[in-house]
Residue, then its C-alpha position, 0 to 999 in steps of 0.5 A: m392625900n385622898n380625894k375626899r380631903q382634896q375636895e374639902l380643901l377646895h372650899t373656903p371657911e364660912g363667911v369668906f369668899d374668893h373674888y375673881g374675874r368680873d366680880a374682882a374687877e367690879y370691886d376694884t372699879v367701885m373702890e377706885e371711883m370712891l377713893s377718887v372722890i374722897h381724894s378730891f376732898g384732900y384726904e390722904n391714904i393711910k395703911t395700918p397693919v391687918f393685926e394689932f395688939f388686943d388692947v387697941f380694940s379693948r372693951e374699955i375703948g368700946t369697939t367690937p366685943s372680945r368674943e367676936l375678935y380673931k385672937f392669936f399670940d405672937k412668940e413673946g406671948n402678946t395677944l394680937v387680933l386681926r382688925p375688926d374695925f379700921t377707926p381705932s387703928v387709924a386713931r392709934c396711928a394718928a396719936k403716934y405720928f401726929m401727937d403734937d399736931t393741932n392742924p386738921i388731919r385727913f386720912c382715907y383707907s381701904g382694906r379688909a376687916f375681920v369679925n368672928t360672927s356666929n355662923l348662924q348670923g349668915k354675915l361675912k367674917e372677912s369684909y372689904e371696907m373703905g372710909a375717911e377720918l377727919i381728925n383735929e377738927g371738932s366743928v359742924y363744918a367737919d361733920a358736913e364735910i365728912l357727910a358730903s364726901l360720903i354722899k358723893s362717893l356713893l353717887s360716884t358708883g351710880l347709886t342714887r336711891f339711898q338715904i343717910t340717916l342722922g342721929n346724935v348720941d348726945y341726945f340719948r345721953g342728955i336724956c339719960e343725964a336728966a333722968g339720973l340713970s347709972k352708967d350700967m343702966e345707960a349702957e343696957l338701955r343703949d344696947v337694946i335701943s341700938a338693936k331696935n328692941y323697943y319692947a325690951a327698952e320699955s320693959l327695962l324702963l318700967k322695971q327700973e321705975v324711971e320717971k314717966t316723963y323720961t320714960e316717954k322721952f326714951l320711947r319717943l326716940t322712935s318717933f319719925v323726924r322728917n326735917d329740921e322743922d321737926l328737930e326744932k319742935e323736939k328741941e323745945s321739949a329737950p330735958n336739958e342743955r346737952a340734949k338741946s345742943a345735940l339737936q341743934r347740931l343736927i339742924d346746923v349740919y342739915h343746913l350746911l348740907e343744903d349749901y352743898g346741895l345734898s340735903d335730899y339724901v339726908s333723914f333723921d333718926l333720934s334712936l340711932l345708936s351704935k354697938y361701937h361705944y366710942y361714938t360721942g356725937i353725930i352718928f349716921k348710917g346709909y341705907t339703900y334698896g335691895v340689901g338689909d344691912a347699912v352700906a355705910t356707918g360713921g360718926r363723931y368720936d371725940k374721946l377715942l384718940g385720948y385712949f392713945g394719949k392724944e386729946a383730939p376731936a374726930i369724925g369719920y365713916m366706913i363704907s361696906v364695899d361688900t354690901l354696896l356691891e350687892a345693892l348695885r347688883m340688886q338695883k341692876i346698876t352697871i359697873p364699868v370694868p376694863e374691856d377683855p384683853v386683846v389676844v395676839t397669837w403666833k405660830g411657827d417662827g412668828f413669835r418675834e413679830a407677834l411680840s412686837k405687835a403685843e408690846a406696841l398695843r401694851k404701850a398704847g394702854q391695851r391689855v394683851i394676851l400673847t399666846k401660841e396657836e395650836d398646830 
């Protein structure tokens, strides 16, 4: 093999990185801290395969677009994909093993996800994710529990300057319903609003000659909402019961988070939507300083398990560990990692004595490197 080819093999493909030394240790520390908090809420670990059948992430389910999936074939000709998102995998697993179970099911996970984004986007193609899912529980108390565990997980890493922005997909759908929009029009409008392209949203509404009252409602989605009092005012002019109920749900969640003592970490954005179309109600994103992307995303997906044969409400969140680490480092928040190993050396015929010392230190919980001194 020539030298040029050897040099090429030293590099990773676009969008993936090696993690080693302190960098890898910081990942482990942050994930362990957050999992400890999630476990304290009664969530149990779940491990799903790194690849699944293509249909688990199909367009019908409303997950990652097909063009962004890493697809390949097995020997039987089945189309498989590397998981781009944990939630559909967890939903499939819950439907398979808990089909008839009606009690609340609490799962948490951590691992890698893969999305084949364009190189021009500058985004990771392999990312570290962790999160929690609460299944078979459709109450506002479940919404508050999920949000509380998310907030406390982020706090456990040393992060304090962050906000969880809440919205409700059903508010948007309520306005669409009142305006009589077709499913195609709703999907198109959802995509441009989700991308925060409000000029495109206005243009689309004018082109479709949507009634002025509803056009103004859609464009008011961008209005700043500070607290539950602002939500109450919005509720007074809600176009139908669906939209009104969506706002009331946000108000109820906010009051429960006040009981948790965590409401200061919450704000509202009624234009908040998602590229994942399986979300059905409460939706949220977590933002902090020093990074452009959200450190956490999540929401309610009450119809997703139905695609796998189990009708059950559910809510969950995903924390982007890569983005969180970047934020912690940008904010100069120290991430505690294990101390360097103790070095025990030996020379001549002193190996047994050095080994005995090293083993005693290891038994006491120390990390030990046993090495021979150069003569």
